[in-house]
C-alpha positions in Angstrom: 59.3 -15.1 -13.7 57.6 -14.3 -17.0 54.2 -15.3 -15.5 54.7 -12.9 -12.6 55.6 -10.1 -14.9 52.7 -10.8 -17.1 50.3 -11.0 -14.2 51.5 -7.8 -12.5 51.8 -5.9 -15.8 48.7 -7.1 -17.7 45.9 -7.7 -15.2 46.1 -5.4 -12.2 48.2 -2.6 -13.6 46.2 -2.0 -16.8 42.8 -2.4 -15.0 43.8 -0.1 -12.1 45.1 2.5 -14.5 42.0 2.5 -16.7 39.6 2.6 -13.7 41.4 5.5 -12.0 41.6 7.5 -15.2 37.9 7.0 -16.1 36.8 7.8 -12.5 39.0 11.0 -12.4 37.7 12.1 -15.8 34.1 11.6 -14.9 34.5 13.3 -11.5 36.5 16.2 -12.9 34.0 16.8 -15.7 31.1 16.9 -13.3 32.9 19.2 -10.8 34.1 21.6 -13.4 30.7 22.0 -15.1 28.8 24.8 -13.5 25.0 25.1 -13.7 25.3 28.6 -15.2 27.8 27.6 -17.9 25.2 26.8 -20.6 26.6 27.3 -24.1 23.6 27.4 -26.5 24.0 25.6 -29.8 20.8 26.9 -31.5 19.7 30.3 -32.5 16.7 30.1 -30.2 19.0 29.2 -27.3 21.3 32.2 -27.9 18.3 34.6 -28.1 17.0 33.2 -24.8 20.3 33.5 -23.0 20.8 37.0 -24.3 17.4 38.0 -22.9 15.9 38.8 -26.3 13.1 36.3 -25.6 11.7 37.0 -22.1 8.9 34.5 -21.8 8.2 30.9 -22.8 4.9 31.9 -24.2 6.6 33.8 -27.1 8.2 30.5 -28.1 4.8 28.8 -28.2 3.1 31.7 -29.9 5.4 31.4 -33.0 5.6 27.6 -32.8 9.4 27.7 -32.5 11.0 24.2 -32.2 12.8 23.7 -28.9 16.0 21.6 -29.4 17.7 22.3 -26.0 16.3 21.3 -22.6 18.1 24.2 -21.0 15.7 26.6 -22.7 12.9 25.1 -20.6 15.0 25.2 -17.5 15.8 28.8 -18.1 12.1 29.8 -17.9 10.6 27.1 -15.6 13.6 25.8 -13.6 12.1 26.3 -10.1 8.5 25.5 -11.0 8.8 22.1 -12.8 7.9 19.0 -10.9 8.8 15.6 -12.3 7.0 12.3 -11.8 8.2 8.9 -13.0 4.9 7.4 -14.3 6.1 3.9 -15.3 9.3 1.9 -15.7 8.9 -1.3 -17.8 11.4 -3.9 -19.1 11.5 -4.5 -22.8 13.3 -7.4 -24.4 15.0 -8.0 -27.7 15.9 -11.5 -29.0 19.5 -11.5 -30.2 21.9 -14.3 -31.2 23.3 -14.4 -27.7 19.9 -14.7 -26.1 17.6 -12.0 -24.8 18.7 -8.4 -24.2 16.7 -6.6 -21.6 16.5 -2.8 -21.5 14.3 -0.4 -19.4 11.7 2.0 -20.8 10.9 5.0 -18.6 7.9 7.3 -18.9 8.3 10.7 -17.2 5.8 13.5 -16.9 6.6 17.0 -15.7 4.6 20.2 -15.2 4.5 23.4 -13.3 0.8 23.2 -12.1 0.2 26.4 -14.1 -0.6 25.5 -17.7 2.5 23.6 -18.9 2.9 19.9 -19.3 5.6 17.6 -20.8 5.9 13.9 -21.4 9.1 12.0 -22.2 9.8 8.4 -23.1 13.3 6.8 -23.1 14.7 3.3 -23.4 18.2 2.5 -22.0 20.1 -0.5 -20.5 20.0 1.0 -17.0 17.0 2.4 -15.1 18.8 5.7 -14.0 19.9 6.4 -17.6 16.4 5.8 -18.9 14.9 8.2 -16.4 17.5 10.9 -17.0 16.9 10.6 -20.8 13.1 10.7 -20.3 13.3 13.9 -18.2 15.3 15.6 -21.0 12.8 14.4 -23.6 9.9 15.6 -21.4 11.4 19.1 -21.2 11.7 19.2 -25.0 8.1 18.2 -25.3 6.7 20.8 -22.9 3.5 22.2 -24.3 1.0 24.9 -23.1 -2.4 23.8 -21.7 -5.4 26.1 -22.2 -7.8 26.3 -19.3 -11.3 27.7 -19.1 -14.6 27.8 -17.2 -17.7 25.7 -16.8 -20.6 28.2 -16.7 -19.9 31.5 -14.9 -16.5 33.1 -15.6 -15.6 34.0 -12.1 -12.2 33.5 -10.4 -9.3 31.8 -12.1 -9.7 29.2 -15.0 -10.2 25.8 -13.4 -11.2 23.2 -16.2 -10.6 22.5 -19.9 -12.2 25.1 -22.2 -14.1 22.5 -24.3 -14.3 18.8 -24.9 -11.0 17.5 -26.3 -9.8 14.1 -27.3 -6.4 12.5 -27.5 -5.4 9.1 -28.8 -2.4 6.7 -28.8 -2.6 3.1 -29.9 -6.1 1.8 -29.1 -6.6 4.3 -26.3 -8.9 7.3 -26.7 -9.1 9.8 -23.8 -11.8 12.5 -23.8 -11.6 15.4 -21.4 -15.0 17.1 -20.5 -15.4 20.4 -18.7 -16.7 20.1 -15.1 -18.3 22.5 -12.6 -16.0 24.1 -10.0 -15.6 21.8 -7.0 -16.1 18.6 -9.0 -12.4 17.6 -8.7 -10.6 15.3 -11.2 -12.7 12.3 -12.2 -10.0 10.0 -13.7 -7.6 7.2 -12.9 -4.6 8.0 -10.6 -2.3 8.5 -13.6 -4.8 10.8 -15.3 -5.2 12.8 -12.1 -1.4 13.3 -11.9 -1.1 14.6 -15.4 -4.1 17.0 -15.1 -2.9 18.3 -11.8 0.6 19.0 -13.2 -1.1 20.9 -16.1 -3.0 23.1 -13.6 -6.5 21.7 -14.1 -8.5 21.2 -10.9 -11.9 20.1 -12.2 -12.5 17.7 -15.2 -14.5 14.7 -16.2 -12.8 12.0 -18.4 -14.0 9.3 -20.7 -11.8 6.5 -21.9 -12.0 3.9 -24.7 -9.7 1.1 -25.7 -7.1 -0.8 -23.7 -6.4 1.9 -21.1 -4.6 -0.6 -18.9 -1.6 0.0 -21.2 -0.1 2.8 -19.1 2.2 4.1 -21.8 -0.6 4.6 -24.4 -3.0 6.0 -21.7 -0.6 8.8 -20.5 0.3 9.6 -24.1 -3.3 9.9 -25.1 -3.9 12.1 -22.0 -0.9 14.3 -22.9 -2.2 14.7 -26.5 -5.7 15.6 -25.2 -4.2 18.3 -22.9 -2.0 19.6 -25.8 -5.1 19.8 -28.0 -6.7 22.5 -25.8 -4.8 25.1 -27.8 -5.9 23.5 -31.1 -9.3 25.3 -30.8 -9.3 29.1 -30.8 
C-alpha cells in the first residue's frame, strides 16, 4: 500500500507535473514574445528605437559600443546572411571524466561592407550556434572597399594592403584588378564575399589549417581596412 502510494505520488506525479509546467512555460514565453516588442536596455538602443540614430554608419563613426544584438537587427535585419564556418568539440578533464562541449564559429555579412564573426561554446550544438550568431551581431564591423587602378564603377577590392593575425596565422589582403575574383581558400572566399569584396589576392603564413584562427585573422584584416584613412 505504502509502496503504491509512494510510486504513484513520487515518480510519475512529480515528473509529469514538472515536465508539463516547464513545457507550458517555454511555449507560452515564445508565443507571447513578439518580434517588435524589443525593450532596449542601453542608451544607444533607446536612441535607435526612437529614430534618433537613423543609420548604422553613425554608430561606427563615433565608435559607440553595441551591447544589444537587436540594434544590428534594426538596421540590417533583412540583409544579413549567416554561415556556420565550423563546429568543433572541445573537452575538459573533470573528476567524473571528460566533459565535451561544442564550439561554434559563425560569420555573417550583408555583401555590402559589413562583416561580423562570433564564437560560442556550449554543451549543445544548437545553443552554441545561437550564441555565436548573437556574438557575431555584436561584432559587426564596417569594411572599407576601394579600387585597383582606374576609379570607375563601384568599389570592388580592398583599398590597400592590410594584415590580420590570430595565433600563429597571418593573413594579408592585397588589392587585385577587376575581374580577378577572390584568390583564397573556401573559408576566406566566404568571408570576403560576405563583406562585399569581389576581387582580392591573399597571402597566408602560419598554421592556417586551424580554421578558428584563420577566419579570425581574416576578420581582423577586413576590419583593419578602416584603420587607414
